[in-house]
VOGU-3710 file (C-alpha; in Angstrom, 3 decimals, decimal comma):
1> xxxxxxxxxx> -17,290/31,277/-15,775  -16,577/27,573/-15,411  -13,526/27,418/-13,148  -13,387/23,631/-13,460  -12,094/23,994/-17,023  -9,129/26,168/-16,107  -5,633/24,740/-16,401  -3,537/24,226/-13,290  -1,461/27,324/-14,089  -4,585/29,437/-14,640
11> xxxxxxxxxx> -6,042/28,175/-11,360  -2,723/28,907/-9,663  -2,862/32,492/-10,921  -6,301/32,860/-9,322  -4,831/31,512/-6,090  -2,097/34,153/-6,179  -4,615/36,927/-6,821  -6,951/35,781/-4,037  -4,161/35,339/-1,505  -2,566/38,616/-2,556
21> xxxxxxxxxx> -5,877/40,396/-2,004  -6,437/38,666/1,351  -2,942/39,404/2,648  -3,187/43,011/1,473  -6,481/43,285/3,365  -4,766/41,908/6,469  -1,885/44,372/6,069  -4,301/47,301/5,789  -5,960/46,194/9,036  -2,584/45,864/10,773
31> xxxxxxxxxx> -1,302/49,244/9,603  -4,591/50,986/10,389  -4,893/49,739/13,970  -1,235/49,021/14,787  -1,040/51,620/17,531  -4,556/51,051/18,855  -4,874/47,294/19,439  -2,541/44,863/21,216  -0,344/43,055/18,699  -1,587/39,475/19,229
41> xxxxxxxxxx> -5,262/40,436/19,225  -4,874/42,585/16,113  -3,020/39,829/14,248  -5,733/37,357/15,252  -8,426/39,713/13,957  -6,577/40,192/10,664  -6,088/36,408/10,390  -9,823/35,822/10,852  -10,744/38,502/8,295  -8,335/36,999/5,748
51> xxxxxxxxxx> -9,842/33,556/6,359  -13,367/34,919/5,896  -12,325/36,573/2,615  -10,945/33,275/1,316  -14,070/31,467/2,541  -16,442/33,708/0,551  -14,281/33,666/-2,574  -14,189/29,860/-2,242  -17,986/29,878/-2,283  -17,952/31,914/-5,489
61> xxxxxxxxxx> -15,486/29,463/-7,024  -17,501/26,533/-5,594  -14,324/25,004/-4,213  -13,378/24,994/-0,510  -9,861/23,816/-1,403  -9,039/27,452/-2,088  -8,216/27,453/1,634  -5,839/24,458/1,525  -2,469/26,277/1,215  -3,491/28,863/3,831
71> xxxxxxxxxx> -2,277/26,484/6,575  1,298/26,620/5,301  1,425/30,162/3,913  -0,077/32,282/6,693  2,594/31,481/9,348  5,212/32,957/6,978  3,015/36,027/6,501  2,459/36,433/10,250  6,111/36,157/11,295  7,138/38,641/8,581
81> xxxxxxxxxx> 4,485/41,090/9,809  5,849/40,825/13,335  9,468/41,240/12,263  9,070/43,888/9,565  5,957/45,907/10,423  6,367/45,756/14,201  10,150/45,924/14,036  10,955/43,006/16,327  14,638/42,183/16,599  16,428/40,489/13,703
91> xxxxxxxxxx> 18,945/38,863/16,045  20,474/35,506/15,153  17,919/33,480/17,114  14,960/35,234/15,494  16,518/34,815/12,049  16,879/31,086/12,750  13,207/30,938/13,763  12,205/32,776/10,573  14,248/30,354/8,457  12,609/27,365/10,174
101> xxxxxxxxxx> 9,119/28,739/9,415  10,174/29,409/5,814  11,544/25,885/5,304  8,440/24,289/6,785  5,981/26,542/4,940  7,646/26,420/1,527  8,002/22,631/1,619  4,379/22,104/2,657  3,100/24,567/0,057  5,216/22,901/-2,631
111> xxxxxxxxxx> 3,777/19,517/-1,711  0,262/20,946/-1,938  0,988/22,404/-5,392  2,501/19,164/-6,647  -0,586/17,152/-5,679  -3,191/19,766/-6,595  -4,930/19,420/-9,970  -6,767/22,735/-10,213  -10,327/23,794/-9,462  -11,654/20,680/-11,173
121> xxxxxxxxxx> -11,081/18,826/-7,903  -11,742/19,488/-4,237  -10,242/17,820/-1,166  -12,048/14,481/-0,685  -12,663/15,295/2,984  -14,720/18,345/2,049  -16,790/16,303/-0,399  -17,357/13,701/2,314  -18,544/16,347/4,798  -20,920/17,799/2,202
131> xxxxxxxxxx> -22,341/14,371/1,369  -22,895/13,561/5,043  -25,117/16,596/5,612  -25,726/18,926/2,679  -27,845/21,366/4,703  -25,211/21,822/7,397  -22,306/21,986/4,944  -22,134/25,832/4,787  -21,635/25,872/8,577  -19,229/22,920/8,460
141> xxxxxxxxxx> -17,351/24,632/5,661  -16,993/27,907/7,562  -16,078/26,553/10,979  -14,686/23,058/10,352  -12,757/23,612/7,120  -11,746/27,259/7,510  -12,011/28,807/10,951  -10,897/25,993/13,269  -7,649/25,297/11,345  -6,949/29,044/11,220
151> xxxxxxxxxx> -7,352/29,351/14,984  -5,326/26,206/15,738  -2,420/27,417/13,586  -2,628/30,926/15,020  -2,291/29,785/18,603  0,876/27,923/17,570  2,157/31,260/16,304  1,713/32,725/19,789  4,692/30,612/20,834  6,555/32,037/17,837
161> xxxxxxxxxx> 5,753/35,589/18,928  6,754/34,949/22,530  10,037/33,526/21,251  10,684/36,491/18,961  10,045/38,886/21,817  12,225/37,194/24,463  15,911/36,710/25,170  17,531/33,275/25,060  17,957/31,558/28,421  19,045/28,002/27,545
171> xxxxxxxxxx> 21,038/27,333/24,376  20,788/23,524/24,644  16,986/23,599/24,786  16,987/26,039/21,853  19,136/23,694/19,769  16,820/20,764/20,576  13,842/22,810/19,361  15,680/23,813/16,187  16,614/20,199/15,436  13,001/19,076/15,878
181> xxxxxxxxxx> 11,852/21,827/13,485  14,546/20,872/10,966  13,944/17,122/11,055  10,169/17,567/10,710  10,109/18,863/7,094  12,758/16,286/6,151  10,512/13,480/7,421  7,531/15,082/5,679  9,429/15,362/2,411  10,571/11,725/2,517
191> xxxxxxxxxx> 7,170/10,331/3,522  5,324/12,460/0,944  7,761/11,386/-1,752  7,314/7,729/-0,808  3,529/8,118/-0,911  3,724/9,901/-4,289  5,794/7,066/-5,783  3,501/4,447/-4,245  0,425/6,018/-5,823  2,233/6,392/-9,129
201> xxxxxxxxxx> 3,163/2,701/-9,147  -0,300/1,552/-8,058  -2,650/3,671/-10,157  -6,191/2,333/-10,033  -5,330/-0,105/-7,242  -6,740/0,323/-3,735  -3,691/-0,724/-1,750  -2,204/0,261/1,587  1,357/1,562/1,584  3,768/-0,379/3,767
211> xxxxxxxxxx> 7,175/0,775/2,581  9,772/3,262/3,794  8,684/5,399/6,724  5,156/4,066/6,343  6,370/0,724/7,751  6,844/2,381/11,140  3,902/4,783/11,264  0,577/4,850/9,446  0,879/8,653/9,320  4,557/9,696/9,332
221> xxxxxxxxxx> 3,672/12,972/7,597  1,253/13,864/10,403  3,835/12,823/12,987  6,341/15,200/11,411  3,791/18,030/11,327  3,235/17,646/15,053  6,997/17,366/15,612  7,440/20,783/14,001  4,980/22,528/16,296  6,365/20,751/19,352
231> xxxxxxxxxx> 9,773/22,026/18,208  8,359/25,556/18,093  7,167/25,125/21,667  10,611/23,843/22,739  12,157/26,983/21,197  9,693/29,047/23,224  10,661/27,004/26,281  14,320/27,888/25,691  13,318/31,546/26,031  10,995/31,188/29,051
241> xxxxxxxxxx> 12,313/28,079/30,870  8,968/27,644/32,600  5,929/25,493/31,990  2,889/27,694/31,485  -0,348/27,809/29,506  1,589/27,884/26,229  2,089/24,132/26,420  -1,623/23,809/25,644  -1,067/25,131/22,111  0,870/22,161/20,671
251> xxxxxxxxxx> -1,416/19,841/22,638  -4,420/21,305/20,794  -2,635/20,688/17,495  -2,027/17,067/18,527  -5,698/16,659/19,454  -6,758/18,057/16,059  -4,760/15,383/14,263  -5,511/12,499/16,632  -9,267/13,030/16,809  -10,086/14,592/13,431
261> xxxxxxxxxx> -7,430/14,272/10,707  -6,293/10,710/11,424  -9,783/9,196/11,905  -10,957/10,792/8,638  -7,975/9,406/6,736  -8,280/5,957/8,288  -11,990/5,868/7,505  -11,143/6,532/3,860  -8,799/3,533/3,534  -10,454/1,093/5,944
271> xxxxxxxxxx> -11,955/-1,026/3,143  -8,712/-1,440/1,239  -7,220/-4,882/0,952  -4,924/-5,689/3,854  -5,895/-2,630/5,884  -6,820/-4,543/9,036  -3,467/-6,364/9,047  -1,693/-3,087/8,393  -3,588/-1,397/11,218  -2,797/-4,155/13,699
281> xxxxxxxxxx> 0,922/-4,244/12,869  1,885/-0,572/12,301  1,785/2,230/14,871  -0,898/4,825/14,198  1,317/7,907/14,653  4,571/7,653/16,621  7,082/5,533/14,651  7,674/2,062/16,104  8,994/-1,213/14,647  6,166/-3,313/13,206
291> xxxxxxxx> 4,481/-5,727/15,593  4,740/-8,409/12,940  6,254/-8,823/9,504  3,436/-7,806/7,179  3,658/-7,216/3,465  1,440/-5,233/1,139  -0,968/-7,559/-0,731  -0,029/-7,967/-4,377
//
């Protein structure tokens, strides 16, 4: 079967079937070993098995982008498992945390769907990795594209679990964390919308966006993503009120973006007209006023 010829809706149906199968597999693992294995280790094992299932099905479909929405969908799945299957408290603070994860995950998944064209295309980063070293691509695909993101997201969810399983100590710190988690998807939505409109208005033109939020950060969407997970840590901090190893988790997420995601994106656009001026005048991640008044080349 040639999956490249499927419509977007047909491809989306395959996505639902694959993810439904994978999440059902994870649920079977959880229910089967629930009373035998510690909750965090069992959820990690199920997460890895689900990722492996999607990896192999992606090979069959010849498209690694089957994994793309996993980043935004699996946190919703995990927190629901903890709340429903394990029966953690549905108190007001845990409900707020669930709502925050839902808002973030649904918005990010929606943005993926809006920009996805079906199995006829694959994320340009995956194509680039395959072109760089075809022989090593199966290993790069498994670890770099699938397993590392799964593990990085899962360790963020440890802070979610610790928060679900603890009593509130500091309401002010909790509110700060909630506000960070709420502002993050708003910033992502605005920046993604601005980028969508920019691409729509400049079809076929290799330009660098320098409007809206993109005037203050070269990657406002990445900044907001990191803001969300820092917000999750702040919520955890409101429950523990102590600095411990859990602070490493959002730091690892920051390192993933700073040393992998951002360099790959910047390498893609480095030859576009005006990029060097844009790079020298606009902050790479954290929003700052421009160093100089620079306009997008016409």
